[in-house]
C-alpha positions as CSV (number, residue, x, y, z in Angstrom):
1,X,-191.0,-103.5,-59.3
2,X,-194.4,-103.6,-60.0
3,X,-196.0,-102.4,-63.3
4,X,-198.7,-99.8,-63.6
5,X,-200.6,-98.9,-66.6
6,X,-202.0,-95.3,-67.1
7,X,-205.2,-96.0,-65.3
8,X,-203.1,-96.9,-61.8
9,X,-201.9,-95.0,-58.8
10,X,-198.6,-94.8,-57.5
11,X,-199.1,-95.9,-54.4
12,X,-196.1,-94.5,-51.5
13,X,-196.3,-95.9,-48.1
14,X,-193.2,-93.8,-46.4
15,X,-194.5,-92.1,-43.3
16,X,-190.6,-89.6,-44.2
17,X,-191.3,-87.2,-46.3
18,X,-191.1,-88.5,-50.0
19,X,-190.4,-87.6,-53.6
20,X,-192.9,-88.9,-55.9
21,X,-192.4,-88.8,-59.6
22,X,-194.5,-89.7,-62.5
23,X,-193.9,-91.8,-65.7
24,X,-195.2,-92.1,-69.1
25,X,-196.9,-95.1,-67.7
26,X,-198.0,-93.5,-64.1
27,X,-200.0,-90.6,-64.4
28,X,-202.5,-90.8,-61.4
29,X,-200.1,-89.8,-57.9
30,X,-201.0,-89.4,-54.2
31,X,-198.9,-88.6,-51.4
32,X,-198.7,-89.9,-48.4
33,X,-199.6,-88.5,-44.9
34,X,-196.3,-86.7,-44.7
35,X,-194.7,-83.4,-46.3
36,X,-194.3,-84.8,-50.1
37,X,-193.1,-83.8,-53.3
38,X,-195.2,-84.8,-56.9
39,X,-194.0,-84.2,-59.9
40,X,-196.3,-85.0,-62.9
41,X,-193.7,-86.0,-64.9
42,X,-190.1,-85.6,-63.6
43,X,-188.0,-84.0,-61.1
44,X,-185.9,-82.6,-63.4
45,X,-186.1,-80.3,-66.6
46,X,-188.4,-80.8,-69.3
47,X,-186.8,-79.0,-72.3
48,X,-189.2,-80.8,-75.2
49,X,-192.4,-82.3,-75.7
50,X,-195.6,-82.1,-74.3
51,X,-196.0,-83.3,-70.9
52,X,-198.8,-85.6,-69.8
53,X,-202.0,-84.7,-68.2
54,X,-201.4,-86.0,-64.5
55,X,-203.5,-86.3,-61.7
56,X,-201.6,-85.2,-59.0
57,X,-203.4,-85.9,-55.1
58,X,-201.8,-84.2,-51.8
59,X,-202.5,-86.5,-48.6
60,X,-201.9,-84.4,-45.7
61,X,-198.7,-82.4,-44.4
62,X,-197.8,-79.2,-46.0
63,X,-197.0,-80.7,-50.0
64,X,-195.3,-79.3,-52.9
65,X,-196.9,-80.5,-56.0
66,X,-195.6,-79.7,-59.8
67,X,-198.0,-80.8,-62.4
68,X,-195.0,-81.9,-64.9
69,X,-191.7,-80.5,-64.0
70,X,-189.2,-79.1,-61.4
71,X,-188.1,-76.7,-64.9
72,X,-189.9,-76.2,-68.1
73,X,-187.5,-74.5,-70.2
74,X,-186.5,-74.5,-74.5
75,X,-189.9,-76.2,-76.5
76,X,-191.0,-77.7,-73.5
77,X,-195.2,-77.6,-72.7
78,X,-196.6,-78.4,-70.4
79,X,-199.7,-81.1,-69.8
80,X,-202.8,-80.5,-68.9
81,X,-202.6,-82.0,-65.3
82,X,-205.6,-81.7,-62.2
83,X,-203.8,-81.2,-58.9
84,X,-205.4,-81.1,-55.0
85,X,-203.9,-80.1,-52.3
86,X,-205.6,-82.3,-49.4
87,X,-207.2,-85.9,-50.5
88,X,-206.7,-87.0,-47.0
89,X,-208.9,-86.1,-43.8
90,X,-208.1,-84.3,-40.5
91,X,-204.4,-83.0,-41.6
92,X,-205.0,-79.8,-44.1
93,X,-201.4,-79.1,-44.7
94,X,-200.2,-75.5,-46.4
95,X,-199.5,-76.8,-50.2
96,X,-197.4,-75.1,-52.4
97,X,-199.3,-76.3,-55.9
98,X,-197.4,-75.2,-59.1
99,X,-200.1,-76.4,-62.1
100,X,-196.9,-77.1,-64.1
101,X,-193.3,-76.3,-62.8
102,X,-191.4,-74.1,-60.2
103,X,-189.6,-72.1,-63.2
104,X,-190.5,-71.5,-66.8
105,X,-187.9,-70.6,-69.2
106,X,-187.2,-70.2,-73.0
107,X,-189.9,-70.7,-74.6
108,X,-192.0,-72.7,-72.4
109,X,-195.9,-72.7,-72.4
110,X,-197.8,-73.7,-69.6
111,X,-200.6,-76.0,-70.2
112,X,-204.3,-75.9,-69.1
113,X,-204.5,-77.2,-65.4
114,X,-207.4,-77.1,-62.7
115,X,-206.1,-76.4,-59.3
116,X,-208.0,-77.3,-55.6
117,X,-206.5,-76.4,-52.3
118,X,-209.1,-77.9,-50.8
119,X,-208.3,-77.2,-47.0
120,X,-205.8,-75.3,-45.1
121,X,-203.9,-71.9,-46.1
122,X,-202.4,-73.0,-49.4
123,X,-200.4,-71.6,-52.0
124,X,-201.7,-71.7,-55.4
125,X,-200.3,-71.6,-58.9
126,X,-201.8,-71.7,-62.4
127,X,-197.7,-72.5,-63.6
128,X,-195.3,-71.9,-62.2
129,X,-193.1,-69.5,-59.2
130,X,-191.1,-68.0,-61.7
131,X,-191.5,-67.2,-65.4
132,X,-188.8,-65.9,-67.4
133,X,-188.0,-65.3,-71.3
134,X,-190.8,-65.5,-73.3
135,X,-192.5,-68.1,-71.3
136,X,-196.2,-68.5,-71.5
137,X,-198.9,-69.1,-69.0
138,X,-202.1,-71.9,-69.8
139,X,-205.4,-71.3,-69.2
140,X,-205.8,-72.4,-65.7
141,X,-208.7,-72.9,-63.2
142,X,-207.7,-72.6,-59.7
143,X,-210.1,-73.1,-56.7
144,X,-209.0,-71.8,-52.9
145,X,-212.0,-73.6,-51.5
146,X,-211.4,-73.8,-47.6
147,X,-209.0,-71.8,-46.0
148,X,-207.3,-68.9,-46.0
149,X,-205.6,-69.4,-49.9
150,X,-203.3,-67.3,-51.8
151,X,-204.3,-68.1,-55.0
152,X,-202.8,-66.6,-58.5
153,X,-203.1,-67.5,-61.7
154,X,-199.8,-67.9,-63.4
155,X,-196.4,-67.3,-61.3
156,X,-195.4,-65.4,-58.7
157,X,-192.8,-63.5,-60.7
158,X,-193.1,-62.4,-64.2
159,X,-189.9,-61.1,-66.1
160,X,-189.1,-60.4,-69.4
161,X,-191.5,-60.8,-72.2
162,X,-193.7,-63.7,-70.8
163,X,-197.2,-63.4,-70.6
164,X,-200.4,-64.7,-68.5
165,X,-202.8,-67.0,-69.6
166,X,-206.7,-66.1,-69.4
167,X,-207.4,-68.0,-66.0
168,X,-210.1,-68.5,-63.7
169,X,-209.5,-68.1,-59.9
170,X,-211.6,-68.9,-57.1
171,X,-211.1,-68.4,-53.8
172,X,-214.2,-69.9,-51.9
173,X,-214.4,-70.1,-48.7
174,X,-212.2,-67.9,-46.5
175,X,-210.1,-64.3,-46.3
176,X,-208.8,-65.3,-49.7
177,X,-205.7,-63.5,-52.2
178,X,-206.5,-63.6,-55.9
179,X,-203.9,-62.1,-58.5
180,X,-204.6,-62.7,-61.6
181,X,-201.6,-63.5,-62.9
182,X,-198.2,-63.3,-60.4
183,X,-197.4,-61.4,-57.8
184,X,-194.4,-59.2,-59.1
185,X,-195.1,-58.1,-63.3
186,X,-191.4,-56.6,-64.2
187,X,-190.1,-55.5,-67.5
188,X,-192.5,-56.3,-70.5
189,X,-194.4,-59.3,-68.7
190,X,-198.0,-58.8,-70.2
191,X,-200.8,-60.3,-68.1
192,X,-204.0,-62.6,-69.6
193,X,-207.6,-62.0,-69.6
194,X,-208.6,-63.5,-66.2
195,X,-211.6,-64.1,-64.2
196,X,-211.5,-63.5,-60.3
197,X,-214.4,-64.4,-57.9
198,X,-213.6,-63.7,-54.8
199,X,-216.6,-65.9,-53.2
200,X,-217.4,-65.7,-49.1
201,X,-214.7,-64.1,-47.2
202,X,-213.1,-60.9,-46.8
203,X,-210.5,-60.9,-49.8
204,X,-208.3,-59.4,-51.9
205,X,-208.7,-59.7,-55.9
206,X,-205.8,-58.5,-57.9
207,X,-206.5,-58.4,-61.5
208,X,-202.7,-58.7,-62.7
209,X,-200.4,-58.0,-59.7
210,X,-199.2,-56.6,-56.1
211,X,-196.2,-54.7,-58.1
212,X,-196.0,-53.7,-61.6
213,X,-193.1,-51.7,-63.5
214,X,-191.2,-51.5,-66.1
215,X,-193.3,-51.6,-69.3
216,X,-195.2,-54.4,-68.1
217,X,-199.1,-53.9,-69.5
218,X,-202.6,-55.3,-67.0
219,X,-204.8,-58.1,-68.8
220,X,-209.2,-56.9,-69.2
221,X,-210.0,-58.7,-66.3
222,X,-213.1,-59.4,-65.0
223,X,-213.4,-59.1,-61.4
224,X,-215.9,-60.2,-58.8
225,X,-215.7,-59.4,-55.1
226,X,-218.3,-62.5,-54.0
227,X,-222.0,-63.5,-54.2
228,X,-222.8,-63.2,-50.4
229,X,-224.2,-60.0,-49.1
230,X,-222.7,-60.9,-45.4
231,X,-219.6,-60.7,-47.0
232,X,-217.2,-57.6,-45.3
233,X,-214.3,-55.9,-46.1
234,X,-213.4,-57.5,-50.0
235,X,-210.6,-55.0,-51.7
236,X,-210.7,-55.2,-55.5
237,X,-208.2,-54.1,-58.0
238,X,-208.2,-53.9,-61.3
239,X,-204.5,-54.5,-62.3
240,X,-202.0,-53.6,-58.8
241,X,-201.5,-52.6,-55.5
242,X,-198.5,-50.7,-56.7
243,X,-198.1,-49.7,-60.5
244,X,-194.5,-47.4,-61.2
245,X,-192.5,-47.4,-63.8
246,X,-194.5,-47.2,-67.6
247,X,-197.0,-50.4,-66.2
248,X,-200.1,-49.9,-68.1
249,X,-203.7,-50.7,-66.8
250,X,-205.8,-53.6,-68.5
251,X,-209.7,-52.4,-69.0
252,X,-211.0,-54.4,-66.4
253,X,-214.4,-54.8,-65.7
254,X,-214.9,-54.5,-61.6
255,X,-218.1,-55.9,-60.1
256,X,-219.5,-55.3,-56.1
257,X,-222.7,-55.4,-56.3
258,X,-223.2,-58.1,-53.6
259,X,-220.6,-57.1,-51.3
260,X,-221.1,-54.4,-48.4
261,X,-218.6,-51.9,-47.4
262,X,-216.1,-53.5,-49.9
263,X,-213.3,-51.3,-51.5
264,X,-212.6,-50.6,-55.6
265,X,-209.5,-49.5,-57.6
266,X,-209.9,-49.5,-61.1
267,X,-206.0,-49.9,-61.4
268,X,-204.1,-49.8,-58.2
269,X,-203.8,-48.7,-55.0
270,X,-200.7,-46.4,-56.0
271,X,-199.8,-45.2,-59.4
272,X,-196.6,-43.4,-59.5
273,X,-194.0,-42.2,-62.2
274,X,-195.5,-43.0,-65.5
275,X,-198.0,-45.3,-64.8
276,X,-201.0,-45.1,-67.0
277,X,-204.4,-46.3,-66.0
278,X,-206.8,-48.6,-68.3
279,X,-209.9,-48.2,-69.3
280,X,-212.1,-49.5,-66.6
281,X,-215.9,-50.6,-66.3
282,X,-216.8,-50.1,-62.3
283,X,-219.8,-51.3,-60.5
284,X,-220.2,-49.9,-57.3
285,X,-222.9,-50.9,-54.7
286,X,-224.1,-49.0,-51.9
287,X,-221.8,-49.0,-48.9
288,X,-219.0,-49.2,-51.2
289,X,-216.3,-46.9,-52.2
290,X,-215.1,-46.8,-55.7
291,X,-212.0,-45.2,-57.1
292,X,-211.7,-44.8,-61.1
293,X,-208.0,-45.2,-61.1
294,X,-206.0,-45.4,-57.3
295,X,-206.0,-44.0,-53.9
296,X,-202.6,-42.1,-55.0
297,X,-201.5,-40.9,-57.7
298,X,-198.2,-38.9,-58.1
299,X,-195.1,-38.0,-60.8
300,X,-196.6,-37.9,-64.0
301,X,-199.0,-41.1,-64.0
302,X,-202.5,-40.9,-65.7
303,X,-205.3,-42.1,-65.1
304,X,-208.1,-43.9,-67.5
305,X,-211.1,-43.0,-69.2
306,X,-213.7,-45.1,-66.8
307,X,-216.9,-45.2,-66.7
308,X,-218.3,-45.7,-62.8
309,X,-221.5,-47.5,-62.6
310,X,-223.8,-47.0,-58.9
311,X,-225.8,-49.7,-58.2
312,X,-229.0,-50.2,-55.9
313,X,-228.3,-53.6,-55.0
314,X,-229.5,-52.4,-50.8
315,X,-230.6,-48.6,-49.9
316,X,-227.1,-46.6,-48.5
317,X,-224.6,-44.5,-49.4
318,X,-222.1,-44.9,-51.7
319,X,-218.9,-42.7,-52.9
320,X,-217.5,-42.5,-56.2
321,X,-214.3,-40.7,-57.6
322,X,-213.0,-41.0,-61.0
323,X,-209.2,-41.2,-60.1
324,X,-208.0,-41.1,-57.3
325,X,-208.0,-39.6,-53.8
326,X,-204.9,-37.7,-54.1
327,X,-203.9,-36.1,-57.2
328,X,-200.0,-34.8,-57.0
329,X,-196.9,-34.0,-59.0
330,X,-197.9,-33.6,-62.7
331,X,-200.6,-36.7,-62.5
332,X,-203.4,-36.0,-64.5
333,X,-207.3,-37.1,-64.5
334,X,-208.7,-39.2,-67.2
335,X,-212.0,-38.0,-69.0
336,X,-214.2,-40.6,-66.9
337,X,-218.4,-40.8,-66.8
338,X,-219.4,-41.2,-63.2
339,X,-223.1,-42.2,-63.9
340,X,-225.4,-42.5,-60.0
341,X,-228.4,-44.8,-58.5
342,X,-231.2,-44.0,-56.7
343,X,-229.2,-43.4,-53.4
344,X,-227.0,-40.7,-52.3
345,X,-223.5,-40.1,-53.8
346,X,-220.6,-38.3,-53.1
347,X,-219.2,-38.2,-56.7
348,X,-216.4,-36.6,-57.4
349,X,-215.2,-36.3,-61.1
350,X,-211.3,-36.4,-60.4
351,X,-209.3,-36.6,-56.9
352,X,-210.3,-35.6,-53.1
353,X,-207.6,-33.7,-53.2
354,X,-204.7,-32.2,-55.7
355,X,-201.5,-30.7,-55.5
356,X,-198.8,-29.2,-57.6
357,X,-199.5,-29.2,-61.2
358,X,-202.2,-32.1,-60.9
359,X,-204.8,-31.7,-63.4
360,X,-208.4,-32.8,-63.9
361,X,-209.9,-34.8,-67.1
362,X,-213.1,-33.8,-68.7
363,X,-215.3,-35.8,-66.7
364,X,-219.3,-36.4,-67.0
365,X,-221.1,-37.0,-63.6
366,X,-224.5,-38.5,-63.1
367,X,-226.2,-38.1,-59.7
368,X,-229.4,-40.4,-60.4
369,X,-231.8,-39.9,-57.9
370,X,-231.0,-38.8,-53.9
371,X,-229.2,-36.2,-52.5
372,X,-226.0,-36.3,-54.3
373,X,-222.9,-34.0,-54.1
374,X,-221.2,-33.9,-57.0
375,X,-217.7,-32.5,-57.7
376,X,-216.3,-32.4,-61.0
377,X,-212.4,-31.9,-60.6
378,X,-211.6,-32.1,-56.5
379,X,-213.1,-31.7,-53.1
380,X,-210.3,-29.6,-52.1
381,X,-207.3,-27.7,-54.2
382,X,-203.7,-27.2,-52.9
383,X,-201.9,-24.5,-54.8
384,X,-202.6,-22.3,-57.4
385,X,-200.9,-24.7,-60.4
386,X,-204.0,-27.3,-60.2
387,X,-205.9,-27.6,-63.9
388,X,-209.5,-28.3,-63.5
389,X,-211.4,-30.1,-66.2
390,X,-214.3,-28.8,-68.6
391,X,-217.4,-31.1,-67.0
392,X,-220.4,-31.8,-67.3
393,X,-222.4,-32.3,-64.1
394,X,-226.0,-33.4,-63.8
395,X,-227.7,-33.4,-60.4
396,X,-230.5,-36.1,-61.8
397,X,-233.7,-36.5,-59.1
398,X,-233.4,-35.4,-55.3
399,X,-232.0,-31.6,-54.1
400,X,-228.4,-32.1,-55.5
401,X,-224.7,-29.9,-54.5
402,X,-223.5,-29.1,-57.4
403,X,-219.7,-27.4,-58.1
404,X,-217.7,-27.4,-60.6
405,X,-214.1,-26.8,-60.1
406,X,-211.6,-25.1,-62.7
407,X,-212.3,-25.5,-66.4
408,X,-215.3,-24.3,-68.2
409,X,-218.2,-26.4,-67.2
410,X,-222.1,-27.3,-68.3
411,X,-224.7,-27.9,-65.5
412,X,-227.4,-29.8,-67.0
413,X,-231.3,-29.9,-65.6
414,X,-233.8,-31.8,-66.7
415,X,-237.5,-32.4,-66.0
416,X,-238.3,-34.2,-62.4
417,X,-235.2,-33.1,-60.8
418,X,-235.1,-31.1,-57.9
419,X,-233.9,-28.7,-55.8
420,X,-230.4,-28.1,-56.4
421,X,-227.4,-25.5,-56.1
422,X,-224.9,-24.7,-57.7
423,X,-221.3,-23.7,-55.4
424,X,-219.0,-22.2,-58.1
425,X,-221.2,-21.0,-61.0
426,X,-218.3,-18.7,-63.0
427,X,-219.0,-16.6,-66.3
428,X,-214.8,-15.7,-66.6
429,X,-214.3,-19.6,-66.6
430,X,-216.7,-19.6,-69.3
431,X,-219.3,-22.3,-67.5
432,X,-222.9,-22.4,-69.1
433,X,-226.3,-23.9,-67.4
434,X,-228.2,-26.4,-69.9
435,X,-231.8,-25.9,-69.9
436,X,-232.4,-27.5,-73.2
437,X,-234.6,-30.4,-71.8
438,X,-237.0,-27.7,-71.0
439,X,-237.8,-26.4,-74.8
440,X,-237.2,-22.9,-73.3
441,X,-236.9,-20.6,-76.5
442,X,-235.1,-17.6,-75.3
443,X,-233.7,-16.2,-71.8
444,X,-237.1,-14.2,-71.7
445,X,-239.2,-17.0,-71.0
446,X,-236.9,-17.9,-67.5
447,X,-237.9,-16.8,-64.3
448,X,-235.3,-15.8,-62.6
449,X,-235.1,-14.3,-59.0
450,X,-232.9,-13.5,-56.1
451,X,-233.9,-15.5,-52.9
452,X,-233.7,-14.7,-49.1
453,X,-230.1,-14.8,-49.2
454,X,-229.4,-12.8,-52.3
455,X,-228.2,-15.6,-54.4
456,X,-229.8,-15.7,-58.0
457,X,-233.0,-18.6,-58.1
458,X,-233.9,-19.9,-61.4
459,X,-237.3,-21.6,-61.3
460,X,-237.8,-24.1,-63.1
461,X,-241.4,-25.3,-61.7
462,X,-243.0,-25.7,-57.7
463,X,-240.3,-27.9,-56.7
464,X,-237.5,-27.8,-59.0
465,X,-235.2,-24.4,-58.7
466,X,-231.4,-24.1,-59.4
467,X,-229.7,-21.4,-56.5
468,X,-226.1,-19.9,-57.7
469,X,-224.1,-19.4,-54.7
470,X,-222.6,-15.9,-54.7
471,X,-224.4,-15.2,-57.7
472,X,-227.2,-12.5,-58.0
473,X,-229.7,-12.4,-60.4
474,X,-229.5,-9.1,-62.2
475,X,-226.0,-10.5,-63.1
476,X,-227.7,-13.4,-65.3
477,X,-227.4,-13.0,-68.7
478,X,-228.6,-15.0,-72.0
479,X,-225.0,-16.2,-73.0
480,X,-225.1,-17.9,-68.9
481,X,-227.6,-20.6,-70.5
482,X,-228.2,-23.4,-72.9
483,X,-231.1,-23.5,-74.3
């Protein structure tokens, strides 16, 4: 039997399925043209000590690469490994690559691994397939490279009190799915603070998981759709697709400034039961649709206090909603801040539609430039038990339409604004018109008249007016204004 030093490569010439296992003296392992299983240190269990810093190369066919072992348990720690899916040419397989092991148990720790899928449609896991007990993922760098890949920062399943590492995930080319921590996070699993970049193609990016339940908690992730303008159809989720139980989202940063027709959810597509959204920051480009929390909020779910900024890489409309498309049951909106850009935007403080005992948050909404439509709470209310928040609406430049909804709302105007309309001004709800930027000293300084349609019109300048639908000029009093 040949003996190899630390820099040697273990060659395997068999064309059948091969199991290749490294040793202390052999840490560069190359597969065959057939489907191989390659283990950096042992094909069994690593229970104590550290795995070696190995380099594993799949060659062709459908390989399975394990950076260290089949299982890491007790106090075992994975090495800092380099794993590469397809070293050969012409026969790109569907590889399954695990930075450390298939299973991590007890107090196992993952190494800081670098993984490249290369060609083929691969499934890449920064640490393991299953993590249980108090296992913790390493700080991994994972590249999908070519193909339509699934790239996961830590594991497919995280149970108990496991923790994800602070990973960096890149989709590169192809239509990829990037998941910061695990496909499913259960119990008290906690996600790491990950970085995700979809690259080219139509990608799905999830900051933490597909499903979060129990008391799982998302990390504070940074998620970028990619850097290619021709991209179409990217979907960004700050935490998961589904959050339920008492799952809590992290404080995420989501960018889709260079991806046209993208969709962004600050937390999840669906938030159920007692799920809580994180306090996210979202940059929403023209032609992108953004929700601060979810598409659907139900049960007693609650939105986070999000900040959403409309950017202006290209000219085009965008749609921004502080919480969700639909809020049902006892769901509660967060106290969100939305700042529009120079384009025409539709801005909703809470949701497109509300049912049951849904309650809007106290939002601050600014249109920026363009002809904006701004709703303090909901576009449509079903029933009489829905409660609106106390919102602040500022249309900014352009001719804007403002609808406060329920609650005591403040409509703010400044010099440079256009000809704006307030749809639902209500003294009963204690709504106010804020004109402090104009410097009026008393109510008598204001010019208020009825327009041709019989609606009160506050004249601020030759090209700046406020029209109050359903209100007559004679009905306006000093108590309606903040000067």
